[in-house]
C-alpha positions as a printed NumPy array, in Angstrom:
array([[114.464, 103.504, 114.607],
       [115.174, 100.231, 112.849],
       [118.893,  99.532, 112.71 ],
       [120.157,  97.432, 109.853],
       [122.978,  94.989, 110.386],
       [122.513,  93.011, 107.251],
       [124.787,  90.047, 106.597],
       [125.762,  89.307, 102.984],
       [124.616,  85.735, 103.67 ],
       [121.285,  86.731, 105.168],
       [118.347,  84.421, 104.52 ],
       [115.208,  85.454, 102.724],
       [112.504,  86.207, 105.309],
       [108.978,  85.391, 104.098],
       [106.211,  86.635, 106.393],
       [102.515,  85.817, 106.076],
       [100.099,  88.291, 107.639],
       [ 96.929,  87.396, 109.497],
       [ 95.211,  87.559, 112.854],
       [ 95.753,  84.864, 115.518],
       [ 93.145,  82.481, 116.849],
       [ 90.598,  80.088, 115.354],
       [ 87.965,  82.81 , 115.019],
       [ 90.005,  84.459, 112.264],
       [ 91.03 ,  81.297, 110.427],
       [ 90.095,  81.212, 106.741],
       [ 89.008,  84.862, 106.71 ],
       [ 90.134,  87.208, 103.938],
       [ 92.629,  88.979, 106.192],
       [ 94.491,  85.702, 106.802],
       [ 95.304,  84.951, 103.161],
       [ 98.977,  85.837, 103.652],
       [ 99.298,  83.522, 106.642],
       [ 97.689,  80.745, 104.586],
       [100.295,  81.255, 101.861],
       [103.205,  80.914, 104.294],
       [101.578,  77.846, 105.861],
       [101.417,  76.287, 102.397],
       [105.101,  77.071, 101.769],
       [106.023,  75.487, 105.097],
       [104.048,  72.343, 104.247],
       [105.601,  72.101, 100.792],
       [109.168,  72.539, 102.   ],
       [109.111,  70.435, 105.136],
       [109.255,  73.284, 107.63 ],
       [107.403,  73.173, 110.955],
       [106.286,  76.61 , 112.121],
       [106.925,  76.843, 115.86 ],
       [106.287,  79.597, 118.364],
       [109.422,  81.272, 119.656],
       [110.41 ,  84.51 , 121.328],
       [109.598,  87.463, 119.142],
       [105.827,  87.13 , 118.702],
       [105.874,  84.867, 115.663],
       [105.708,  81.239, 114.611],
       [108.699,  80.588, 112.395],
       [110.857,  77.934, 110.798],
       [113.981,  77.768, 108.704],
       [114.203,  75.846, 105.459],
       [115.881,  75.919, 102.058],
       [114.101,  76.727,  98.794],
       [115.989,  76.455,  95.499],
       [119.277,  76.467,  97.408],
       [118.473,  79.708,  99.287],
       [118.158,  79.804, 103.054],
       [114.679,  80.968, 103.977],
       [112.922,  81.902, 107.197],
       [109.156,  81.398, 107.047],
       [107.119,  83.214, 109.671],
       [103.603,  84.159, 110.755],
       [103.302,  86.855, 113.438],
       [101.222,  85.836, 116.445],
       [100.202,  89.436, 117.119],
       [ 97.129,  91.066, 115.689],
       [ 97.56 ,  92.608, 112.26 ],
       [ 98.017,  96.201, 113.368],
       [100.851,  95.224, 115.746],
       [102.814,  92.852, 113.498],
       [105.597,  95.303, 112.63 ],
       [107.557,  94.74 , 115.829],
       [107.516,  90.976, 115.279],
       [108.729,  91.413, 111.698],
       [111.498,  93.795, 112.783],
       [112.68 ,  91.241, 115.363],
       [112.764,  88.523, 112.702],
       [114.826,  90.733, 110.412],
       [117.304,  91.598, 113.164],
       [117.591,  87.992, 114.353],
       [118.316,  86.872, 110.783],
       [120.941,  89.612, 110.235],
       [118.787,  90.574, 107.256],
       [117.583,  93.859, 105.828],
       [114.267,  95.042, 104.37 ],
       [115.491,  93.993, 100.921],
       [115.539,  90.371, 102.175],
       [111.882,  90.536, 103.241],
       [108.802,  89.263, 101.41 ],
       [105.447,  90.143, 103.004],
       [102.441,  88.071, 101.903],
       [ 99.09 ,  89.762, 102.506],
       [ 95.475,  90.128, 101.433],
       [ 94.648,  92.867,  98.923],
       [ 91.246,  94.556,  98.604],
       [ 92.14 ,  96.176,  95.279],
       [ 92.541,  92.799,  93.56 ],
       [ 89.682,  90.466,  92.726],
       [ 89.535,  87.031,  94.358],
       [ 91.697,  84.663,  92.339],
       [ 94.239,  87.331,  91.371],
       [ 97.726,  87.448,  92.885],
       [100.468,  89.959,  92.23 ],
       [104.024,  90.566,  93.372],
       [105.793,  93.904,  93.55 ],
       [108.689,  95.705,  95.167],
       [107.98 ,  98.617,  97.473],
       [104.925, 100.839,  97.32 ],
       [102.423, 102.257,  99.761],
       [100.18 , 100.571, 102.287],
       [ 96.807, 101.21 , 100.575],
       [ 95.287, 101.362, 104.055],
       [ 96.492,  97.88 , 105.046],
       [ 97.148,  97.923, 108.801],
       [ 99.735,  95.151, 108.644],
       [101.81 ,  96.894, 105.975],
       [101.501, 100.169, 107.864],
       [102.829,  98.533, 111.036],
       [105.747,  96.917, 109.195],
       [106.738, 100.133, 107.441],
       [106.63 , 102.009, 110.76 ],
       [108.851,  99.429, 112.476],
       [111.355,  99.038, 109.633],
       [111.318, 102.706, 108.576],
       [111.394, 101.339, 105.058],
       [109.127, 100.437, 102.16 ],
       [111.89 ,  98.565, 100.356],
       [110.522,  95.06 , 100.707],
       [108.662,  92.749,  98.356],
       [104.919,  92.212,  98.657],
       [102.962,  89.196,  97.46 ],
       [ 99.365,  90.394,  97.222],
       [ 96.459,  87.946,  97.34 ],
       [ 93.251,  89.441,  95.973],
       [ 90.201,  89.169,  98.233],
       [ 87.955,  91.705,  96.5  ],
       [ 86.494,  95.013,  97.557],
       [ 83.855,  95.354, 100.291],
       [ 80.306,  96.328,  99.341],
       [ 81.052,  99.883, 100.527],
       [ 84.006, 101.8  , 101.931],
       [ 82.347, 101.691, 105.343],
       [ 82.44 ,  97.892, 105.507],
       [ 86.145,  97.251, 104.936],
       [ 86.905,  95.836, 108.379],
       [ 83.889,  93.519, 108.431],
       [ 84.739,  92.403, 104.899],
       [ 88.327,  91.317, 105.561],
       [ 87.412,  89.644, 108.857],
       [ 84.502,  87.645, 107.435],
       [ 84.405,  84.193, 105.901],
       [ 84.251,  84.008, 102.127],
       [ 81.563,  82.679,  99.863],
       [ 82.402,  79.229,  98.448],
       [ 83.138,  80.821,  95.066],
       [ 85.516,  83.41 ,  96.518],
       [ 87.141,  80.793,  98.743],
       [ 87.9  ,  78.609,  95.731],
       [ 89.344,  81.569,  93.83 ],
       [ 91.526,  82.704,  96.738],
       [ 92.799,  79.152,  97.276],
       [ 93.841,  79.036,  93.621],
       [ 95.617,  82.388,  93.949],
       [ 97.5  ,  81.181,  97.017],
       [ 98.698,  78.085,  95.166],
       [ 99.858,  80.185,  92.227],
       [101.572,  82.69 ,  94.511],
       [103.472,  79.892,  96.256],
       [104.765,  78.738,  92.88 ],
       [105.73 ,  82.322,  92.002],
       [107.81 ,  82.657,  95.171],
       [109.843,  79.633,  94.087],
       [110.334,  81.251,  90.676],
       [111.385,  84.463,  92.421],
       [114.046,  82.69 ,  94.451],
       [115.309,  80.716,  91.469],
       [115.161,  83.332,  88.699],
       [114.465,  86.773,  90.199],
       [111.631,  89.279,  90.421],
       [111.039,  89.818,  86.702],
       [110.546,  86.116,  86.054],
       [108.273,  85.761,  89.069],
       [106.145,  88.678,  87.89 ],
       [105.946,  87.259,  84.383],
       [104.835,  83.926,  85.801],
       [102.306,  85.325,  88.243],
       [100.882,  88.121,  86.127],
       [100.371,  86.061,  82.971],
       [ 96.777,  84.914,  82.35 ],
       [ 96.255,  81.544,  83.999],
       [ 94.923,  78.448,  82.407]])
């Protein structure tokens, strides 16, 4: 059972989901990890491996202390790493933002929401099981549906077409901006920014 010991000064913990190793780089399932890598690059944070099965770094965004992290476990085992990060930061689920790929959104679409189900996402399922909570924010990067329900795993673990890759890259950039809006102005403003038609 996850035990909360949240500090009132806890940092925001932003986790990007993906699978480790070069064979999975730039696949659909690693969109969340790409988003956190972008945030680290933008805010001068160097993600380093440490105890707890994650690469992580501390930084400050809009005056708020932030921990950026990418689990080094496979997707379906990431929950334990996330729980360790939360405990180490004296944070609670409400301080957590999970960035992940989303089959139910088209490439190029990004959304942010609080709570909700897993929609079959193994990473979200693992995190919910470890935290015993759904009360965390999710930044969802659309990667599109597979050709059939029987090809979901192959779909998320495959490289994208050039067109889809361009669209997902644009969504990641927009999502990174929305996270800054979230920290500065709150969830409603971030949703308004991210969900408004682009361009």
